[in-house]
ROMAR-115357 format. One record per residue (C-alpha): residue number from 0; z, x, y. Coordinates in nm, 3 decimals, always signed. Layout:
N
<NUM, <Z, X, Y>>;
...
//
This chain:
309
<0, <+17.985, +19.215, -11.204>>;
<1, <+17.619, +19.239, -11.301>>;
<2, <+17.407, +19.551, -11.319>>;
<3, <+17.304, +19.708, -10.986>>;
<4, <+17.009, +19.944, -10.942>>;
<5, <+16.913, +20.159, -10.644>>;
<6, <+16.661, +20.435, -10.586>>;
<7, <+16.559, +20.703, -10.336>>;
<8, <+16.235, +20.899, -10.287>>;
<9, <+16.153, +21.265, -10.306>>;
<10, <+16.036, +21.449, -9.998>>;
<11, <+15.779, +21.701, -9.883>>;
<12, <+15.828, +21.943, -9.595>>;
<13, <+15.495, +21.964, -9.416>>;
<14, <+15.590, +22.244, -9.178>>;
<15, <+15.900, +22.433, -9.077>>;
<16, <+16.117, +22.512, -9.380>>;
<17, <+16.368, +22.796, -9.341>>;
<18, <+16.309, +22.822, -8.965>>;
<19, <+16.468, +22.477, -8.937>>;
<20, <+16.803, +22.632, -9.034>>;
<21, <+16.779, +22.853, -8.723>>;
<22, <+16.719, +22.592, -8.458>>;
<23, <+16.347, +22.527, -8.498>>;
<24, <+16.194, +22.184, -8.575>>;
<25, <+16.039, +22.074, -8.903>>;
<26, <+15.815, +21.791, -9.018>>;
<27, <+15.881, +21.613, -9.346>>;
<28, <+15.771, +21.296, -9.520>>;
<29, <+15.912, +21.093, -9.811>>;
<30, <+15.731, +21.115, -10.143>>;
<31, <+15.755, +20.755, -10.258>>;
<32, <+15.556, +20.810, -10.576>>;
<33, <+15.844, +21.018, -10.714>>;
<34, <+16.190, +20.860, -10.716>>;
<35, <+16.544, +20.897, -10.843>>;
<36, <+16.707, +20.581, -10.980>>;
<37, <+17.071, +20.492, -11.045>>;
<38, <+17.175, +20.192, -11.252>>;
<39, <+17.541, +20.090, -11.273>>;
<40, <+17.691, +19.842, -11.519>>;
<41, <+18.048, +19.735, -11.599>>;
<42, <+18.231, +19.957, -11.847>>;
<43, <+18.524, +19.911, -12.080>>;
<44, <+18.852, +19.818, -11.906>>;
<45, <+19.054, +20.129, -11.835>>;
<46, <+18.765, +20.365, -11.910>>;
<47, <+18.707, +20.468, -11.548>>;
<48, <+18.373, +20.578, -11.410>>;
<49, <+18.119, +20.755, -11.631>>;
<50, <+17.801, +20.917, -11.498>>;
<51, <+17.514, +20.982, -11.739>>;
<52, <+17.239, +21.205, -11.600>>;
<53, <+16.974, +21.130, -11.860>>;
<54, <+16.714, +21.389, -11.757>>;
<55, <+16.945, +21.689, -11.782>>;
<56, <+17.165, +21.570, -12.067>>;
<57, <+17.487, +21.565, -11.865>>;
<58, <+17.749, +21.297, -11.920>>;
<59, <+18.078, +21.314, -11.736>>;
<60, <+18.379, +21.099, -11.660>>;
<61, <+18.500, +21.110, -11.304>>;
<62, <+18.860, +21.163, -11.409>>;
<63, <+18.777, +21.481, -11.605>>;
<64, <+18.478, +21.616, -11.412>>;
<65, <+18.486, +21.941, -11.222>>;
<66, <+18.369, +21.911, -10.863>>;
<67, <+17.991, +21.912, -10.895>>;
<68, <+17.721, +21.728, -10.701>>;
<69, <+17.745, +21.410, -10.908>>;
<70, <+18.123, +21.379, -10.907>>;
<71, <+18.138, +21.472, -10.537>>;
<72, <+17.890, +21.195, -10.454>>;
<73, <+18.096, +20.938, -10.640>>;
<74, <+18.423, +21.052, -10.484>>;
<75, <+18.275, +21.044, -10.132>>;
<76, <+18.149, +20.688, -10.189>>;
<77, <+18.486, +20.568, -10.316>>;
<78, <+18.663, +20.738, -10.027>>;
<79, <+18.428, +20.576, -9.774>>;
<80, <+18.478, +20.238, -9.939>>;
<81, <+18.854, +20.273, -9.969>>;
<82, <+18.803, +20.169, -10.332>>;
<83, <+18.972, +20.266, -10.655>>;
<84, <+18.767, +20.421, -10.932>>;
<85, <+18.591, +20.134, -11.110>>;
<86, <+18.549, +20.089, -11.483>>;
<87, <+18.174, +20.132, -11.486>>;
<88, <+17.887, +20.339, -11.623>>;
<89, <+17.608, +20.488, -11.409>>;
<90, <+17.278, +20.598, -11.559>>;
<91, <+17.067, +20.837, -11.351>>;
<92, <+16.697, +20.901, -11.400>>;
<93, <+16.451, +21.090, -11.182>>;
<94, <+16.078, +21.153, -11.188>>;
<95, <+16.120, +21.424, -10.922>>;
<96, <+16.086, +21.777, -11.064>>;
<97, <+16.415, +21.965, -11.038>>;
<98, <+16.428, +22.276, -10.817>>;
<99, <+16.075, +22.224, -10.692>>;
<100, <+16.139, +22.180, -10.322>>;
<101, <+16.087, +21.803, -10.346>>;
<102, <+16.438, +21.685, -10.265>>;
<103, <+16.554, +21.605, -10.618>>;
<104, <+16.922, +21.671, -10.549>>;
<105, <+16.928, +21.465, -10.231>>;
<106, <+16.740, +21.177, -10.394>>;
<107, <+16.975, +21.162, -10.693>>;
<108, <+17.279, +21.166, -10.464>>;
<109, <+17.132, +20.895, -10.240>>;
<110, <+17.045, +20.670, -10.533>>;
<111, <+17.387, +20.717, -10.690>>;
<112, <+17.563, +20.651, -10.358>>;
<113, <+17.361, +20.337, -10.287>>;
<114, <+17.426, +20.190, -10.631>>;
<115, <+17.796, +20.277, -10.649>>;
<116, <+17.851, +20.172, -10.289>>;
<117, <+17.702, +19.830, -10.352>>;
<118, <+17.905, +19.799, -10.673>>;
<119, <+18.235, +19.852, -10.488>>;
<120, <+18.130, +19.645, -10.186>>;
<121, <+18.032, +19.918, -9.940>>;
<122, <+17.677, +19.930, -9.808>>;
<123, <+17.563, +20.235, -9.615>>;
<124, <+17.333, +20.255, -9.316>>;
<125, <+17.064, +20.522, -9.333>>;
<126, <+17.268, +20.740, -9.096>>;
<127, <+17.589, +20.699, -9.297>>;
<128, <+17.411, +20.769, -9.624>>;
<129, <+17.242, +21.076, -9.478>>;
<130, <+17.577, +21.217, -9.362>>;
<131, <+17.728, +21.158, -9.707>>;
<132, <+17.436, +21.318, -9.891>>;
<133, <+17.446, +21.615, -9.653>>;
<134, <+17.794, +21.696, -9.785>>;
<135, <+17.654, +21.689, -10.138>>;
<136, <+17.360, +21.909, -10.033>>;
<137, <+17.608, +22.186, -9.957>>;
<138, <+17.677, +22.207, -10.330>>;
<139, <+17.307, +22.257, -10.401>>;
<140, <+17.205, +22.479, -10.111>>;
<141, <+17.510, +22.638, -9.952>>;
<142, <+17.381, +22.608, -9.594>>;
<143, <+17.141, +22.312, -9.596>>;
<144, <+16.925, +22.234, -9.295>>;
<145, <+16.988, +21.860, -9.324>>;
<146, <+16.621, +21.776, -9.356>>;
<147, <+16.627, +21.668, -9.722>>;
<148, <+16.906, +21.415, -9.680>>;
<149, <+16.749, +21.284, -9.357>>;
<150, <+16.403, +21.215, -9.499>>;
<151, <+16.531, +21.084, -9.832>>;
<152, <+16.787, +20.848, -9.679>>;
<153, <+16.573, +20.717, -9.392>>;
<154, <+16.266, +20.697, -9.622>>;
<155, <+16.037, +20.759, -9.326>>;
<156, <+15.845, +21.059, -9.192>>;
<157, <+16.060, +21.252, -8.947>>;
<158, <+16.042, +21.523, -8.687>>;
<159, <+16.370, +21.699, -8.751>>;
<160, <+16.567, +21.929, -8.525>>;
<161, <+16.908, +22.028, -8.648>>;
<162, <+17.187, +21.877, -8.441>>;
<163, <+16.971, +21.600, -8.298>>;
<164, <+16.903, +21.249, -8.428>>;
<165, <+16.595, +21.241, -8.653>>;
<166, <+16.280, +21.126, -8.477>>;
<167, <+16.059, +20.897, -8.682>>;
<168, <+15.695, +20.984, -8.640>>;
<169, <+15.378, +20.801, -8.735>>;
<170, <+15.039, +20.934, -8.835>>;
<171, <+14.760, +20.795, -8.619>>;
<172, <+14.531, +20.833, -8.921>>;
<173, <+14.624, +20.864, -9.289>>;
<174, <+14.589, +21.202, -9.453>>;
<175, <+14.587, +21.321, -9.811>>;
<176, <+14.811, +21.579, -9.969>>;
<177, <+14.815, +21.736, -10.312>>;
<178, <+15.153, +21.853, -10.440>>;
<179, <+15.119, +22.126, -10.703>>;
<180, <+15.420, +22.206, -10.921>>;
<181, <+15.432, +22.575, -11.013>>;
<182, <+15.658, +22.505, -11.309>>;
<183, <+15.892, +22.776, -11.181>>;
<184, <+16.227, +22.660, -11.043>>;
<185, <+16.285, +22.717, -10.673>>;
<186, <+16.650, +22.820, -10.625>>;
<187, <+16.690, +22.701, -10.267>>;
<188, <+17.042, +22.839, -10.234>>;
<189, <+16.906, +23.184, -10.326>>;
<190, <+16.603, +23.176, -10.098>>;
<191, <+16.812, +23.047, -9.808>>;
<192, <+17.046, +23.338, -9.878>>;
<193, <+16.753, +23.581, -9.888>>;
<194, <+16.637, +23.467, -9.544>>;
<195, <+16.988, +23.486, -9.403>>;
<196, <+17.032, +23.840, -9.532>>;
<197, <+16.698, +23.939, -9.375>>;
<198, <+16.801, +23.775, -9.046>>;
<199, <+17.130, +23.966, -9.048>>;
<200, <+16.946, +24.295, -9.109>>;
<201, <+16.656, +24.233, -8.869>>;
<202, <+16.751, +23.951, -8.632>>;
<203, <+16.478, +24.016, -8.375>>;
<204, <+16.196, +24.025, -8.633>>;
<205, <+16.319, +23.709, -8.807>>;
<206, <+16.380, +23.521, -8.483>>;
<207, <+16.023, +23.598, -8.377>>;
<208, <+15.895, +23.456, -8.707>>;
<209, <+16.113, +23.147, -8.669>>;
<210, <+15.979, +23.093, -8.317>>;
<211, <+15.619, +23.117, -8.437>>;
<212, <+15.693, +22.865, -8.713>>;
<213, <+15.851, +22.632, -8.458>>;
<214, <+15.539, +22.652, -8.241>>;
<215, <+15.328, +22.560, -8.545>>;
<216, <+15.551, +22.259, -8.614>>;
<217, <+15.520, +22.130, -8.257>>;
<218, <+15.142, +22.170, -8.264>>;
<219, <+15.124, +21.995, -8.601>>;
<220, <+15.337, +21.708, -8.477>>;
<221, <+15.103, +21.650, -8.182>>;
<222, <+14.799, +21.673, -8.408>>;
<223, <+14.929, +21.411, -8.651>>;
<224, <+15.036, +21.170, -8.379>>;
<225, <+14.701, +21.218, -8.209>>;
<226, <+14.500, +21.162, -8.525>>;
<227, <+14.361, +21.518, -8.530>>;
<228, <+14.453, +21.565, -8.895>>;
<229, <+14.193, +21.837, -8.952>>;
<230, <+14.400, +22.068, -8.728>>;
<231, <+14.692, +22.037, -8.968>>;
<232, <+14.522, +22.239, -9.244>>;
<233, <+14.496, +22.575, -9.063>>;
<234, <+14.850, +22.526, -8.933>>;
<235, <+14.976, +22.486, -9.289>>;
<236, <+14.805, +22.809, -9.393>>;
<237, <+14.949, +22.991, -9.091>>;
<238, <+15.295, +22.861, -9.179>>;
<239, <+15.252, +22.988, -9.536>>;
<240, <+15.161, +23.335, -9.405>>;
<241, <+15.480, +23.345, -9.197>>;
<242, <+15.687, +23.237, -9.497>>;
<243, <+15.529, +23.524, -9.688>>;
<244, <+15.658, +23.756, -9.415>>;
<245, <+16.003, +23.607, -9.458>>;
<246, <+15.985, +23.700, -9.828>>;
<247, <+16.013, +23.353, -9.978>>;
<248, <+15.667, +23.309, -10.129>>;
<249, <+15.558, +23.436, -10.471>>;
<250, <+15.246, +23.559, -10.645>>;
<251, <+15.201, +23.220, -10.812>>;
<252, <+15.237, +23.026, -10.488>>;
<253, <+14.994, +23.261, -10.314>>;
<254, <+14.743, +23.223, -10.597>>;
<255, <+14.766, +22.845, -10.583>>;
<256, <+14.720, +22.848, -10.205>>;
<257, <+14.410, +23.064, -10.236>>;
<258, <+14.267, +22.848, -10.516>>;
<259, <+14.319, +22.530, -10.313>>;
<260, <+14.147, +22.662, -10.001>>;
<261, <+13.860, +22.812, -10.202>>;
<262, <+13.805, +22.471, -10.366>>;
<263, <+13.784, +22.293, -10.032>>;
<264, <+14.139, +22.224, -9.916>>;
<265, <+14.179, +22.229, -9.539>>;
<266, <+14.497, +22.433, -9.573>>;
<267, <+14.784, +22.501, -9.811>>;
<268, <+15.141, +22.625, -9.807>>;
<269, <+15.457, +22.638, -10.011>>;
<270, <+15.693, +22.348, -9.951>>;
<271, <+16.068, +22.384, -9.979>>;
<272, <+16.274, +22.691, -10.056>>;
<273, <+15.993, +22.901, -10.198>>;
<274, <+16.004, +23.156, -10.478>>;
<275, <+15.866, +22.884, -10.704>>;
<276, <+15.875, +22.510, -10.671>>;
<277, <+15.581, +22.336, -10.509>>;
<278, <+15.272, +22.405, -10.305>>;
<279, <+15.110, +22.142, -10.086>>;
<280, <+14.744, +22.126, -9.987>>;
<281, <+14.576, +21.910, -9.724>>;
<282, <+14.251, +21.765, -9.857>>;
<283, <+13.981, +21.519, -9.771>>;
<284, <+13.991, +21.225, -10.011>>;
<285, <+13.646, +21.318, -10.146>>;
<286, <+13.768, +21.670, -10.230>>;
<287, <+14.095, +21.574, -10.398>>;
<288, <+13.965, +21.577, -10.755>>;
<289, <+13.797, +21.916, -10.719>>;
<290, <+14.098, +22.078, -10.555>>;
<291, <+14.325, +21.926, -10.819>>;
<292, <+14.112, +22.082, -11.093>>;
<293, <+14.124, +22.419, -10.916>>;
<294, <+14.501, +22.405, -10.883>>;
<295, <+14.540, +22.320, -11.249>>;
<296, <+14.307, +22.604, -11.345>>;
<297, <+14.516, +22.838, -11.129>>;
<298, <+14.832, +22.746, -11.320>>;
<299, <+14.982, +22.434, -11.164>>;
<300, <+15.167, +22.239, -11.433>>;
<301, <+15.125, +21.910, -11.247>>;
<302, <+14.942, +21.796, -10.935>>;
<303, <+15.038, +21.479, -10.748>>;
<304, <+14.803, +21.313, -10.499>>;
<305, <+14.982, +21.131, -10.218>>;
<306, <+14.870, +20.970, -9.895>>;
<307, <+15.068, +20.988, -9.572>>;
<308, <+14.987, +20.684, -9.363>>;
//
């Protein structure tokens, strides 16, 4: 058996995070410029399966590993394949910032599953892979929406409504996004829990916020499909304001949003769980450099320019 390599992209939620858990739609796109990669090679006979997560310094054997996201992914693949544990070594590497709302966990799981599946003779459709990675997402997020695994595994922009098949959508015109990393981890499990606690205390207030976010998502979807990309910017800023009301923004995210808009961005919002992680800004191509500089001056540790087409 020769070496096998597979990868999966990160993702950006354009509109709708948190509300998507409560029955509202969300828009998300893959971030192909950032990827997780898994490479599997034969190991020593009798050694079993070893997983080496290079970026976080974790090395584990499947036989001795506690049930974490990596070991769960491998076990689910072997179960789906009806295969015994192989004598092999998997190296994982990712350029996606961890805990930044960019789908790192889902991408690593998808890459690992694709590589190991191919190694043991089981290929996965996008739908099958998404279902498998969703089970792994529960380890990361507790009550995941399903949007990360869907976008990462289909590798296409999607209009997502929980409980329904993902709807691929296409932009009539390309648009430019800047992704600013705050450098502060975004503990999605915690922020999802924060929103759930608020919803349990004040269900009517939270449901009203979720409904308003859902309306923004639907309007944004129509704007993108119709080529009215300039309408997306104000919608992003409105979405950010509602996420502030839900208590999942932060002073750093708010400062970055303000800096981006002041420098010429058409709109900006947090993307993902909130609390830290990433901010996204919609920009004209001509303004990208200036807004990037403003975001870096405001404290972003890295800014990625990506085009949705």
